[in-house]
MARNUFI-567085 format. One record per residue: residue in one letter; x, y, z of N, C-alpha, C in turn. Coordinates in pm, whole numbers, plus 50000, padded with zeros to 5 digits. Layout:
<rs>
AXYZXYZXYZ/...
</rs>
This chain:
<rs>
X557142607251467557792624251400557832618251289/X557742626951226558462632851086560002639051086/X560052633850950561902638850930562062654850954/X560852663850954561022677550982561152677851115/X560662669051163560542673451330562032669551396/X562372655751323563812650651381564712662951341/X564852664651263565852682751215565962690251330/X564842690651396564572705351450564862705151610/X564292690151648564532681751794565582670651789/X565912675151900566702657951937566022646152000/X566292637151882565502624251922566022616152023/X564962613652096564952604552241564722588352206/X565772583652196565772569252202565362561052373/X564562555152341564402543052520564932529252474/X565922523652555566382512852524566232502952616/X565592493052626565132481152712565912470952745/X566712469652865567772458652850566812444752950/X567292433852870566472427352953567832418453063/X568742424053071569812422053183571572429353133/X571962431653254572992435953241574362426353312/X573702413653336574842406253401575782398753353/X575572399453201576192387653125577362399053092/X578622393753036578992406252925578492412552765/X578202400752741576962399452611576532416052613/X575812411952738574992423952730575562438052784/X576332439852865576992451452862577952455352782/X578402448252682578782454452535577622455352466/X576872453352466575782458752370575302473552419/X575162471152552574422486152640575712498452609/X576902496352620577872505552612578122507552477/X577862497852353578262503152257576972512452171/X575332507452250574372516952182574702530252241/X575122530052362575282546552412576652552752350/X577432548752305577952552552225577862558352088/X577122549452062576472553651933575422565251900/X574672563852004573562575652063574512586352052/X575252588552164576162599252166576722602352025/X577222598551990577612602051860576842609451744/X575712604651751574722610251687574122619951721/X574422621951877573782634651946572662630551967/X571652620251984570212618352013570732612652177/X569392613852214569022615552406568502599852464/X569612596252516569302582152550568952581352665/X567502571452700566912566252885566642550752811/X567712546852931567212530052968566922524053060/X566412509253030566052502953185567002491953210/X566892486553289567272471753287566682459853394/X565552452353319564672444053372565032431853492/X566762431753435567582423153567566792405253542/X566792404653373565692389353372564552386153424/X563722396953459562372397053518561302402453365/X560762395353286559792399353192558882410353227/X558462411453379557112418153410557842431253439/X559332433353514560132444353494560682449553370/X560372444953282560832449753125559612451253066/X558612443253080557412454353025557042463853122/X557052468253230556722479953291557892494053277/X559232484253278559902496353189559572502553067/X559302493452966559012498152848557822508252814/X556592501952900555662511152938556132527052988/X556502524153100557122537453171557702547153025/X558642542453002559362548752842558402554452760/X557362545852731556632553652629555322559152741/X555582557652825554322572052886554762588452896/X556422584152920557492596852945557362602552823/X557652597352720557732601252593559342598352505/X559202587752409560292585452336560002586552192/X560962584252117560522587451970561092575651944/X561602567852001561942549451932562202539652050/X561632531752035562322521252142562722509652127/X563862510352168564922496652121564982482652249/X564642473852208564692462552292565352452352253/X566192447652356566452432152379565852425952482/X565622413352443564662401752516565162389352486/X564902380452559564422364952594563372361652573/X562152370152601560892365652583560312379152484/X561142379552383559892384652255558472382052272/X558532369452318556692362152274555792369652370/X556662376552510555632380352607555692394052604/X555982402352501555442416752531554562421852435/X553762414452355552742421552299551882432852367/X551802436352480551392448152527552232460552496/X553392459652486554572471652476554552472952282/X554212461152201553942464352106552762473852048/X551402470552140550572474452079550702489352138/X551112489452293551092503052319552082514152251/X552852511452217553962516352119553212517351995/X552592511451937551852512051745550632527051836/X550222523951930549262535451971549862545151953/X550662550452035551492561552040552662565251919/X552152557851848553022558551700554662555351748/X554862549551810556362547451858557202534351808/X558072537151668558582526851607559502518851730/X559272504351707560302498951788561172488451693/X562562485951756563492481151722563812464151804/X564012457951751564802445451840565852443351805/X566562438251927567912434451915567792424251990/X569062411051878568812398151957567852397052008/X566492393551957565072392451996564572382651895/X565262371651900564442360151772563172355551817/X562722353651992561222347452033560572358751989/X560462372851897559052378751926558482374051796/X557142375151783556372369051678556192376951565/X556562371951436557062379051316555652388051290/X554602385151332553452389851312553272405151388/X554622403551453553812416451581554552430951530/X553922440451590554062454751506555592460451625/X556542457351503557822465451522558312467951382/X559422474051375560012478951290561172467151205/X561822462251298562702452951271563482445651382/X564062437951347565172421951424566252426651371/X567142432251500568442431951397569202423551539/X570142415351454571142401951531571162394551434/X571602379651516571832366551427570832355251498/X570522346251447569792333651497570302328651561/X570102324351675571022321451772571082299851703/X570362301551653570322284551595571622284251476/X571342297151373572362297051277573462299151339/X574032301051460575092307451509575842298851554/X575442288151655575792275651704575782264251585/X575182265051460575462255251364576692257951282/X577252272151319578562274851247579702266651346/X579192267851479580052264651607580592244251571/X578922239851557578772229951528579572225151406/X579612229651303579842231151190581842227051251/X581842235951305583692237551319583742227851427/X583262221451491583652215751615583562197851493/X582972195151420582282183351343583762180051259/X584322194551208585102189351170586582190851208/X586612193451337587532194851398587942177951450/X586912171351442586482157151480587052147251348/X586182152151260586252143251146587972144151115/X588722154251120589702154051041590732142151149/X590372141351266591382132251345590292112651286/X589492117451239589042100951135587982094351280/X587422107051370586612106651453584912103551386/X584242096151362582982092651334582002094351467/X581552091751573580472090651660581202100351787/X580382105051856581062112852015579812110752108/X579892107952189579082105352334579152118952417/X577792123752454578362140652457576932143652589/X577692151552641576192157852725575982172252690/X574642176152772574302189052710574142195752846/X574362205752874574142215252957573662232952888/X572032233252965571482243752908570492245852990/X570062259552942568572265553009567322256452976/X566092255252991565442257152961564182262852896/X564752267552775563512276452686564082277452613/X563332281052486563042283052331564802283152327/X565352295652315566562303652301567742292452288/X567532282352417568482275052453568512259252377/X567592259152351566672244452274567492245952126/X567312260852080567832263651958569562263851957/X569832268552071571142268852079572132254252045/X571162244952111571832232252118571602224951995/X570582226651924569652222451767570902227651703/X571112239151709572192241751601573712237451629/X573962235851742575502222751739575162210551683/X573852203451717573982190051682574042192851534/X573252197251481572922198551351574302203451289/X575402208651286576842213151256577412202551258/X577212195151382578312183151422578032171751310/X576312169551302576102158751216576542164351106/X576102174151035576542174050913577892170750819/X578342173950900580082172150910580302152450929/X579132145850942579422132550914579802123151064/X579392137051167579602125551294578052126551362/X577942111451408576922109051497577392112851660/X576062118351685576402127151827575522113051931/X575592109452043574852100152127574772107652231/X573642118652299573482123152402573102112652510/X573812113152624573772106052712572912111852833/X573072126952817572042135152889571982148152911/X571122154452931570372168252911570292173153051/X571362185453089570992186653269570672204753212/X569602207753254568732220353271569492225353364/X569712240053401569532252253487570372264953398/X570432277253515570572286053443572092296553449/X572762293853559573622297953615575112288153609/X576182292653628577372285153601577402279553744/X577332280753825577052274553969575982259053932/X574812259753876574182248553833574902242153714/X575642246553650576572234153561577402229853594/X578172238153707579092227853736578372216353843/X577132219553925576982208553993576422196653916/X575582201753790575452193053709576582181653628/X577702191653616578572185653537579322174153682/X579122178253767579812168253877579302156753843/X577752154353862576802142853854577162136953726/X577302143553621577742138753503578932129953521/X579922131753553581642129853567581012116953648/X580492118653771579982110453866579222092953750/X578272097453692577642087453585578412082553456/X578952088253462579522083553298581312085753308/X581912071953306583852071453345583882078753185/X583212083153053584042084652933582832097452891/X583372108452886582472114052787583342124252709/X582862121952554583962128352459583602143952435/X582042149052451581712167052430580902168352543/X580982179152569579902187452660579542192752519/X578152197052454577672209352435577172214852544/X577262229152543576682239752664576172247352554/X575272257452609574632267652530574612283152589/X575912287752656576202300952722577532295552762/X577982308652793579622307752836579212304853026/X578352309053072578062304353173577892287953220/X577572284153079577202265453114578382257453060/X579442265752963580602261052927581442264553054/X581282273753126582812273653224582322271153368/X581142266353374580692261253482581092241253455/X580912239053336581552226253300583052225553328/X583682239953277585022238353257585172235453416/X584782245053492585112245753627584832225353721/X583932222253698583502210053734585162198153656/X584942198953568586182192653469587382191553526/X587592203853567589482204153625588912204253748/X588122202453832588272200753996588252185854040/X587912177753889587602165053889588812154253858/X589682168353784590662158353698590432149953576/X589182154453543588822149553406589132156753319/X589782151653197590572159153089590002149452929/X589342141952903589062135252819587692140352710/X587462144552771586452151852698586342171052652/X585992174552509586292187752499584662197952565/X584942208552565583792216852537583752229752474/X582152228152432581712238452305580112246052378/X580572261652344579662268452414579222279052304/X578832288552344578132299552297578302309252358/X578422321652303578502335952389579902346352354/X581012339052349582522347252327583052357252434/X582572354852565583102358252686584712359852722/X585322367852728586972372552780587702357052869/X586952351752938587132340753011587032327652903/X586432329552860586192315852700587302318852659/X587442331652577588732328652475590062325552577/X590152332452703591402324452793591292306352809/X590182301352816590302287452838590602281652684/X590182287152590590482282052466591722284852433/X592422294652465593902296552421594712291352470/X594362281352585594842272352636595162262652587/X594252260352485594542247552414594042232252454/X593462234652607592612224452670591542218952642/X590642218952766588962213052739588212221352664/X588552232752641587472244252624587732242152441/X586832239552362587572235952248586892249252151/X585712252652197585472265152087584062268852166/X583952283152099582192290052138581722298652016/X580572299852009579972302751865580052319351893/X580262324951832579992342951894578812347851789/X578292355551846577482366351846578622386151825/X577972394051790578702403451782578252416551836/X577582413852013576612426752032576972442652013/X578322445952004578192459151980578112464751856/X578332454451742577642458251650576032459051580/X575802450451667574272452151698573542460551720/X574222470851783573732479651890574562493251786/X575282492051703575862502751610574702504051490/X574162490251464573562488451363572262494451388/X571492490651512570312494851542570082512051546/X571482517251588570992531051624570972537251464/X571802530951383571852534551248570702535751156/X570042524751196568622519851165567632530251216/X567952535251354566752538751398567102554451327/X568022557851274567952571951216567882573151037/X567902565851023567362559550837565552561650866/X565462554450985563802550550982563432567451028/X563932573651095563552588151115563872597150978/X564142594050897564602602450822563892594850662/X562832587950722561842583050582562532569150516/X563522563850573563812550950489562912536950513/X563002530450417562292514250404563292509750512/X563022501150610563682489750657563212480850632/X564372472250642564282457750588563782449150727/X562502439150755562262432750835562952426250952/X564052420750879565192415250959566772417650889/X567552422350976568902426650936569632418951022/X570192412050986571712404251019572482409251045/X573682404451156574782407751211575672395251165/X576952394151102577522383651109577902374451267/X578152364751202578192355651370579612345151330/X580032340251401581642333551421581522326351507/X582772317651543583362309151616584672310951686/X585042312851800586272318351861587092303151877/X587972302651837588872283351840590292288251861/X591022277651883592422281451882593012289351802/X592402289151671592922300751570592402313951534/X591392313951690591152328451683589582329851629/X589192343251607588082343451517587642345051425/X586982332251363586732326351163585222331951196/X585292333151062583712340351018582802330350936/X581742334350924580752322350898581392314850737/X581682327950652582632321450543583812310850566/X584382316850625585672312750666585432293250738/X584402291850811583942281650852583532273950736/X582512280250657581902268750527583292269850440/X583792272750438584812272250344585512259950396/X585512255650535586902243650579585532230550533/X584612231550549583852215750531584082214450378/
</rs>
């Protein structure tokens, strides 16, 4: 709709959430709702419960019922081409939140968020500096992750950051699984297989906390655990100063606020950058560190 229409009618926004299972996405949803309410926008939303076909159906339903803009967060943006095409036909602008997997040539206004690999790279830099300050030059590590590109990128970011700090990482094994229970079970196996592990690289809070559960139950405390997400339970473990070393952070509430602001700007005729980045950081024993603070330490 043009800006004149936007001035005379309430803007209706559709929000497609891939999941509400994790606190990251709950925070994103709540902040999006608050930002829309503050601006007087009407909001309709769907939750795909981690089912990409359900997400597509939900988006199509919102488009058929009429929305002025569609905001999407997904783990599988590359599977949403039908949604992009349908939105384009209806002249509905699409805004992506924390959806790095969408093809760059797909029809959307902008991607808002951080790059997963860049985020864990910060975690890797901080972790590498932590070990380097102790004179450590090599680490034996195991990896707990989901078997998809998002988590591959998160793993690779950690590895690159650690190795850039002058630490050689030897991967003893990589374990795939999606849940905290999966990670705990895999970590049980790793603890039996490997008598000494220096570092557990995990690619989400669920993987990190599952590994923590297993190590604690087994009475193994020689290793450290690094993760990504920034959930409250992670903060508590890190504050204890034990196994849980750090977690790389994105800021989902800020992503939502940025997206709602950008939708308003777009409706007013503004030109929007194809990529709009939010800050990332690391939570460690010293609290939350920004990217700038971490890079100054190196």
